[in-house]
N, CA and C of each residue as an Amber inpcrd file, in Angstrom:
protein
   357
 125.6630000  70.0530000 137.8980000 125.2910000  69.7210000 139.2620000
 126.5460000  69.7150000 140.1270000 126.4140000  70.1670000 141.3360000
 127.5490000  70.2790000 142.2510000 128.0270000  68.9110000 142.7260000
 129.2670000  68.8730000 143.1450000 129.8570000  67.6640000 143.7290000
 129.4260000  67.5490000 145.1860000 129.1970000  66.3140000 145.6160000
 128.8570000  66.0640000 147.0110000 129.9150000  65.1110000 147.5690000
 130.6210000  65.5040000 148.6350000 131.6740000  64.6440000 149.1830000
 131.1010000  63.4410000 149.9300000 131.8220000  62.3020000 149.8600000
 131.3700000  61.0730000 150.5200000 132.5450000  60.2990000 151.0770000
 132.2060000  59.2910000 151.8720000 133.1300000  58.2180000 152.2320000
 132.4330000  56.9380000 151.8060000 133.1840000  55.8790000 151.6280000
 132.5590000  54.6280000 151.2020000 132.4120000  53.7050000 152.4000000
 131.3300000  52.9610000 152.4150000 131.0420000  52.0530000 153.5140000
 131.9590000  50.8390000 153.5290000 132.0950000  50.1790000 152.4040000
 132.7950000  48.9130000 152.3690000 133.9050000  48.9500000 151.3410000
 135.1230000  48.7440000 151.7840000 136.2390000  48.6540000 150.8460000
 136.8600000  47.2680000 150.8650000 136.3030000  46.3640000 151.6340000
 136.8070000  45.0020000 151.6720000 137.8380000  44.7580000 152.7620000
 138.3340000  45.8250000 153.3760000 139.2960000  45.6640000 154.4540000
 139.1500000  46.8160000 155.4310000 139.3860000  46.5580000 156.6880000
 139.2450000  47.6130000 157.6970000 140.4100000  48.5780000 157.6950000
 141.4580000  48.2830000 156.9490000 142.6310000  49.1500000 156.9150000
 142.6080000  50.1520000 155.7630000 141.5920000  50.1080000 154.9310000
 141.5060000  50.9890000 153.7760000 140.2870000  51.8890000 153.9020000
 140.4880000  53.1620000 153.6700000 139.3890000  54.1270000 153.6740000
 139.2830000  54.7240000 152.2740000 138.0960000  55.1610000 151.9150000
 137.8980000  55.7630000 150.6090000 137.0760000  57.0270000 150.7680000
 137.5450000  58.0940000 150.1740000 136.8350000  59.3720000 150.1780000
 136.7800000  59.8820000 148.7550000 135.7530000  60.6740000 148.4780000
 135.6420000  61.2260000 147.1420000 134.4330000  62.1240000 147.0130000
 133.9750000  62.2660000 145.7760000 132.7870000  63.0650000 145.5080000
 132.0110000  62.4350000 144.3610000 130.7280000  62.7580000 144.3150000
 129.8580000  62.2390000 143.2660000 129.1300000  63.4200000 142.6450000
 128.9000000  63.3320000 141.3520000 128.1470000  64.3620000 140.6450000
 127.5110000  63.7290000 139.4190000 126.5380000  64.4270000 138.8730000
 125.8680000  63.9550000 137.6600000 126.2180000  64.9120000 136.5220000
 126.8470000  64.3670000 135.5090000 127.1620000  65.1000000 134.2880000
 126.5550000  64.3130000 133.1440000 125.2610000  64.5310000 132.8560000
 124.6370000  63.7180000 131.8110000 125.5000000  63.7070000 130.5510000
 125.7250000  62.5580000 129.9920000 125.0380000  61.2820000 130.2080000
 125.7370000  60.3470000 131.2040000 126.4860000  60.8700000 132.1700000
 127.2080000  60.0250000 133.1240000 126.9670000  60.4450000 134.5690000
 127.0980000  59.4680000 135.4410000 127.2050000  59.6830000 136.8730000
 128.7010000  59.5650000 137.1520000 129.3110000  60.5900000 137.7080000
 130.7740000  60.6240000 137.8690000 131.1230000  60.4700000 139.3530000
 131.9530000  59.4670000 139.6470000 132.4230000  59.2260000 141.0030000
 133.9400000  59.3970000 140.9970000 134.4200000  60.4090000 141.7100000
 135.8560000  60.6300000 141.8630000 136.2270000  60.1720000 143.2700000
 137.3580000  59.4750000 143.4030000 137.7200000  58.9680000 144.7220000
 139.2230000  58.7460000 144.8390000 139.6640000  58.6040000 146.0770000
 141.0160000  58.1640000 146.3800000 140.9480000  57.2860000 147.6170000
 141.8330000  56.3220000 147.6820000 141.8660000  55.4140000 148.8270000
 143.0740000  55.7280000 149.6870000 142.9270000  55.4820000 150.9770000
 144.0240000  55.6380000 151.9240000 144.2450000  54.2920000 152.5950000
 145.4470000  53.7600000 152.4540000 145.7990000  52.4690000 153.0260000
 146.6210000  52.7090000 154.2910000 146.1710000  52.1450000 155.4030000
 146.8490000  52.3440000 156.6830000 147.2510000  50.9930000 157.2810000
 147.5280000  50.0150000 156.4250000 147.8200000  48.6630000 156.8890000
 149.0940000  48.5950000 157.7170000 150.1280000  49.2780000 157.2970000
 151.4170000  49.1860000 157.9830000 151.6210000  50.2910000 159.0100000
 150.6350000  51.1680000 159.1550000 150.7710000  52.2800000 160.0780000
 151.2470000  53.5470000 159.4000000 151.7610000  53.4170000 158.1870000
 152.1530000  54.6060000 157.4240000 151.0830000  54.8310000 156.3600000
 150.4080000  55.9370000 156.4470000 149.2850000  56.2080000 155.5580000
 149.7720000  56.4120000 154.1260000 149.1910000  55.6920000 153.2020000
 149.4940000  55.8300000 151.7870000 148.2050000  56.1600000 151.0610000
 148.1690000  57.3000000 150.3930000 146.9700000  57.7250000 149.6670000
 147.2120000  57.5360000 148.1790000 146.2420000  56.9230000 147.5220000
 146.3490000  56.6850000 146.0860000 146.1570000  57.9840000 145.3070000
 146.5000000  57.9230000 144.0620000 146.2270000  59.0500000 143.1680000
 144.7120000  59.1320000 142.9630000 144.1670000  60.3180000 142.7280000
 142.7270000  60.4320000 142.4780000 142.3180000  59.6130000 141.2520000
 141.1690000  58.9720000 141.3610000 140.6340000  58.1470000 140.2640000
 139.2230000  58.5930000 139.9660000 138.7520000  58.2320000 138.7950000
 137.4020000  58.6110000 138.3800000 136.7220000  57.4350000 137.7000000
 135.4600000  57.2180000 138.0610000 134.6300000  56.2030000 137.4100000
 133.4360000  56.9270000 136.8120000 133.1970000  56.7110000 135.5170000
 132.0580000  57.3210000 134.8330000 131.0480000  56.2200000 134.5330000
 129.8870000  56.3370000 135.1390000 128.8220000  55.3500000 134.9580000
 127.7960000  55.9470000 133.9960000 127.5980000  55.3270000 132.8310000
 126.5620000  55.8380000 131.9270000 125.1930000  55.8000000 132.6120000
 124.4370000  56.8760000 132.4750000 123.1080000  56.9510000 133.1050000
 122.2460000  55.7600000 132.6850000 122.3960000  55.3010000 131.4550000
 121.6200000  54.1520000 130.9750000 121.9310000  52.8590000 131.7120000
 123.1000000  52.7770000 132.3500000 123.4840000  51.5800000 133.0990000
 123.0550000  51.6260000 134.5610000 122.4610000  52.7350000 135.0000000
 122.0040000  52.8530000 136.3880000 120.6380000  52.1740000 136.5130000
 120.5730000  51.1260000 137.3310000 119.3160000  50.4010000 137.5360000
 118.4600000  51.0800000 138.5980000 119.0990000  51.5590000 139.6810000
 118.3510000  52.2380000 140.7340000 119.2870000  53.1050000 141.5680000
 118.6890000  54.1140000 142.1930000 119.3940000  55.0090000 143.1140000
 118.4920000  55.1660000 144.3260000 119.0370000  54.8680000 145.5070000
 118.2370000  54.9440000 146.7250000 118.9680000  55.7810000 147.7710000
 118.2510000  56.7260000 148.3670000 118.8040000  57.5730000 149.4140000
 118.1320000  57.2110000 150.7350000 118.9420000  56.9130000 151.7410000
 118.4380000  56.6490000 153.0940000 119.0000000  57.7260000 154.0080000
 118.1070000  58.4950000 154.6290000 118.5260000  59.5890000 155.5130000
 118.3380000  59.1850000 156.9650000 119.2520000  59.6570000 157.8120000
 119.1230000  59.4540000 159.2530000 119.6460000  60.7030000 159.9440000
 119.5880000  60.7420000 161.2470000 120.0740000  61.9200000 161.9610000
 121.5900000  62.0550000 161.8490000 122.2860000  60.9340000 161.5580000
 123.7490000  60.9770000 161.4320000 124.2300000  61.3980000 160.0560000
 123.3960000  61.2780000 159.0580000 123.8240000  61.6070000 157.6980000
 122.9230000  60.9490000 156.6800000 123.5030000  60.5740000 155.5510000
 122.7370000  59.9290000 154.4860000 123.5990000  58.8580000 153.8330000
 122.9080000  57.8790000 153.2760000 123.5680000  56.8340000 152.4850000
 122.9040000  56.8170000 151.1170000 123.7230000  56.7310000 150.0980000
 123.2290000  56.6600000 148.7310000 123.6930000  55.3370000 148.1470000
 122.7440000  54.5180000 147.7180000 123.0770000  53.2370000 147.1010000
 122.7680000  53.3270000 145.6180000 123.7760000  53.0540000 144.8120000
 123.6290000  53.0650000 143.3520000 123.7980000  51.6290000 142.8780000
 122.7930000  51.1330000 142.1540000 122.8630000  49.7930000 141.5630000
 122.8980000  49.9510000 140.0540000 123.7370000  49.1410000 139.4220000
 123.8420000  49.1940000 137.9660000 123.3300000  47.8930000 137.3660000
 123.1110000  47.9140000 136.0590000 122.5870000  46.7300000 135.3810000
 123.6250000  45.6200000 135.2800000 124.9080000  45.9870000 135.3800000
 125.9860000  44.9890000 135.3950000 127.1250000  45.5430000 136.2480000
 128.0940000  44.7120000 136.5710000 129.2150000  45.1510000 137.3910000
 130.2400000  45.9780000 136.6390000 130.1910000  45.9490000 135.3190000
 131.1890000  46.6360000 134.5090000 131.3000000  48.1230000 134.7840000
 130.1950000  48.8870000 134.8850000 130.3370000  50.3230000 135.1080000
 131.0160000  50.6930000 136.4220000 130.8940000  49.8630000 137.4430000
 131.5050000  50.1500000 138.7400000 132.8120000  49.3900000 138.9240000
 133.3460000  48.8520000 137.8500000 134.5270000  47.9940000 137.9130000
 135.7260000  48.5760000 138.6260000 135.9140000  49.8750000 138.5930000
 137.0760000  50.4700000 139.2240000 136.9180000  50.7530000 140.7060000
 135.7090000  50.6820000 141.2250000 135.4670000  51.0090000 142.6330000
 135.6970000  49.8120000 143.5420000 136.3640000  50.0180000 144.6710000
 136.5150000  48.9300000 145.6410000 135.2200000  48.7550000 146.4290000
 134.3010000  47.9590000 145.9110000 132.9940000  47.7770000 146.5400000
 132.8120000  46.3410000 147.0010000 131.8170000  46.1420000 147.8530000
 131.5280000  44.7950000 148.3480000 130.8360000  43.9600000 147.2710000
 130.0140000  44.6030000 146.4570000 129.2880000  43.9000000 145.4040000
 129.6510000  44.5280000 144.0640000 129.7600000  43.7130000 143.0230000
 130.2030000  44.2440000 141.7400000 129.2560000  45.2730000 141.1130000
 127.9510000  45.1390000 141.2840000 127.0000000  46.0330000 140.6180000
 126.3290000  47.0120000 141.5790000 126.9200000  47.2150000 142.7510000
 126.2960000  48.0940000 143.7500000 127.3660000  48.7840000 144.5790000
 127.1400000  50.0550000 144.8590000 128.0240000  50.7960000 145.7460000
 127.1600000  51.6140000 146.6940000 127.5440000  51.6520000 147.9660000
 126.8620000  52.4690000 148.9620000 127.8480000  53.5070000 149.4700000
 127.4640000  54.7670000 149.3250000 128.2990000  55.8850000 149.7380000
 127.6860000  56.5340000 150.9650000 128.5200000  56.9960000 151.8750000
 128.0530000  57.6240000 153.1090000 128.3690000  59.1190000 153.0590000
 127.3850000  59.9430000 153.4420000 127.5070000  61.3900000 153.3660000
 127.3350000  62.0230000 154.7430000 127.9550000  63.1550000 154.9140000
 127.8950000  63.8990000 156.1650000 126.4750000  64.4130000 156.4030000
 126.1640000  64.6160000 157.6510000 124.8360000  65.0840000 158.0680000
 124.3980000  66.3650000 157.3560000 125.3120000  67.3140000 157.1950000
 124.9560000  68.5960000 156.5700000 124.5770000  68.4480000 155.0970000
 124.9120000  67.3120000 154.4720000 124.6160000  67.0980000 153.0530000
 123.3810000  66.2390000 152.8060000 122.6330000  65.9130000 153.8620000
 121.4670000  65.0200000 153.7140000 120.4890000  65.4970000 152.6560000
 120.1160000  66.7810000 152.7090000 119.1360000  67.2980000 151.7580000
 119.6850000  67.3020000 150.3380000 120.9440000  67.6410000 150.1930000
 121.5710000  67.6410000 148.8630000 121.6020000  66.2350000 148.2690000
 121.8570000  65.2300000 149.1010000 121.9140000  63.8490000 148.6260000
 120.5270000  63.3870000 148.1820000 119.5010000  63.7150000 148.9570000
 118.1300000  63.3420000 148.5730000 117.7500000  64.0050000 147.2560000
 118.0970000  65.2650000 147.0850000 117.8140000  65.9730000 145.8380000
 118.6130000  65.3630000 144.6840000 119.8660000  65.0090000 144.9410000
 120.7150000  64.3860000 143.9340000 120.1060000  63.0690000 143.4610000
 119.6590000  62.2360000 144.4010000 119.0540000  60.9480000 144.0510000
 117.8240000  61.1510000 143.1830000 116.9990000  62.1320000 143.5170000
 115.8050000  62.4100000 142.7160000 116.1820000  62.8700000 141.3050000
 117.2120000  63.7040000 141.1990000 117.6410000  64.1770000 139.8780000
 118.2230000  63.0520000 139.0300000 118.9660000  62.1540000 139.6520000
 119.5150000  61.0120000 138.9070000 118.3870000  60.0920000 138.4420000
 117.3810000  59.8660000 139.3040000 116.2360000  59.0400000 138.8920000
 115.5280000  59.6700000 137.6990000 115.3470000  61.0010000 137.7240000
 114.7210000  61.6770000 136.5770000 115.5740000  61.5280000 135.3180000
 116.8900000  61.6480000 135.4510000 117.7770000  61.5230000 134.3070000
 117.7330000  60.0980000 133.7350000 117.5510000  59.0990000 134.6110000
 117.4800000  57.6960000 134.1490000 116.2140000  57.4430000 133.3250000
 115.1360000  58.1440000 133.6840000 113.8760000  57.9790000 132.9490000
 113.9040000  58.6380000 131.5870000 114.7470000  59.6570000 131.4390000
 114.8430000  60.3650000 130.1610000 113.8230000  61.4690000 130.0550000
 113.8550000  62.1830000 128.9110000 112.9440000  63.3310000 128.7360000
 111.5020000  62.9190000 128.5580000
């Protein structure tokens, strides 16, 4: 499955931005990201990081579409699988996608839900 680029809604501070991509590589949901810290006025970008969430640990995937873009919320059964992501909640992450990717995100969410149910 192709990668879909995103930004993250909540990083815990207004001076930090997060960009990356998400894809499904069964048996994992793979989130690659990097953060940019602009606290001092000099932009510092972290090294790329990757979080692999086992499909079995995904509790739900929800896609909300609007005219501005799409939001994908992934909830896990525990906070451990999302431990590396700077999120507002330990077991949930909401990613924001560009308007042109709305249909791809909705299709991605449906495919992840099917993968969670199994064959």
